[in-house]
N, C-alpha and C positions, 0 to 999 in steps of 0.2 A: 820604331817600325820601319820595315823595309818596303820600298816602292817597287812593285814588279809588274810587268805586262800591262794588261788593261786597267789596273788600279791606278798605276802611275799616269797613264794617259788621261784617265778620268780626273785625276787631281790637277793635272796641268790645265785641262779645259775649264775646271771650276775656278782656278786661280786667274786664268785669262779673263773669264766672264766677270769676276769681281774687280779686275783692273778696269775693264770697260765701264762698269757701273761707277767706279770712283771718278773716272774721267768725266762722265755725264754730269757729275756734281761740281766740276772744276770751274764753271763760269763764276768769276769772283764776285762775292757779295759786297755791297757797299754802295756808296754814292759817287756818281760820275758826272762831270760837267763838260758839255760840248764846247769845244773851242769856237770862238766867234767866226762867223763866215758872212757872206753878202746877203743872206736872207733876212736879216734883222730879227731873228728868233733867238731867245735865250732858252736853252734846254738843259735839263737835268735828268738823269737816269738813276733810278734806285733799283738795285738788284738784291732780292731777299730770297731766302730759302722758303720753299713751299712744299712740304712733305718731301718727296724724292725729286722734285723738280725746282724750278725757279719761277719767282714772280718778278715781272719787270714793270715798273712804273715810269712812264715818260712824262715829264712835266715840261710844258712849253709856254712861253710868253712872248707875244709880239711886242716889240718896242712901244711903250706907251699905250698898250692895248690889253685885250683879254688874255686870260690864261686858260689852258686846258690840260687835262690829264688823261693819258691813254694807258691801259693796264692789260697785261697779258700773263697768264700762268701757263708755263710749258714744261713738259718733261724732257725737252731738249732731244727728242726722238725723231724729228722730221715730220711729225704729224701736225695737221692744222689745229691751232689753238684759237679760241675766240678772243677777239679784242674789244674791250669796252672803252668808250670815250665819254668822259665825264659821268661815269657810273651807268651808262646805257649801252645796250648792244649797238654795234656799228656796222655789221655786215662785213667787217674786216677779219682776216685771219693772219696768223704768222705760223709758219712751219719752220721752226728752228732745230738745227741738228749740230751737235758737237762733232767735229771731224777727229780732233785730237785735243789735248789739253790747252791749245792755244788758238784753234781755228773753228769758226762757227759759219754755217750757211743758213740763211733765212730767206724764205720765199713769202713775199707779202701779196695778199689777195684781197680784193674787194668783191663781194658777192660772187665768189668762186673764180673770178678772172685774175690771173697773175698780173700784178702791176709792177713789181720790181723783184730783183734778187739781190741779196746783200751777202758780202763775204767780209767777215770780221776776223781780225787777228789781235790777240792780246799780247802786249809786249812781254819779253822774257822777265822783266822785273815786276810784271802785274800792275803797272801803274798807268797804263794807257791802252786804249782800244782804238784801232783804225778800222774804219768800216767804209768799203767801197760799194756803192750802189749802182746797179745796172737796171735802167728803166726797161720795161716791157711794152710800154704803151707810147706811141708817138706823141710828141708835145711834152713829154717829161724828160728831164735831164738826168744824165749820170752824174755822180759825185762822189767825193770823198769827205768823210768826217772824222774828226779825232776827239775822243772822249778821254779826259784826264780824271784819275781817281782823286777824290777830294780827301 
């Protein structure tokens, strides 16, 4: 079948929209472990498929202390998604958006107020995620975290 005029343009737009849908699914599933830093917290991130989006489970344990689990399910579309902490609503949201197959922007809010913005980059080999956090509230620090695929 030959592609002519408007039919050809329509097909190209359909293909481009499919590519962007595939990219939205490219946040790699699996278990990720945060490299140690000075905060004394051991953290693990589990990324799972959840329908057309992703479910992220952050598990953290303070050295010699309590552990907690934070869960968010997102469509990776930049819209606020509710965060639960230890199975209960937390008043927190994350608005995660895939920019391309290796870059993600996340806006963290508490009770509707932006607390921080994160920019994450997945390494070309898919084995590491680097996350730079910029605080929006005075008294909070900026930082960089590295997560290695387990």
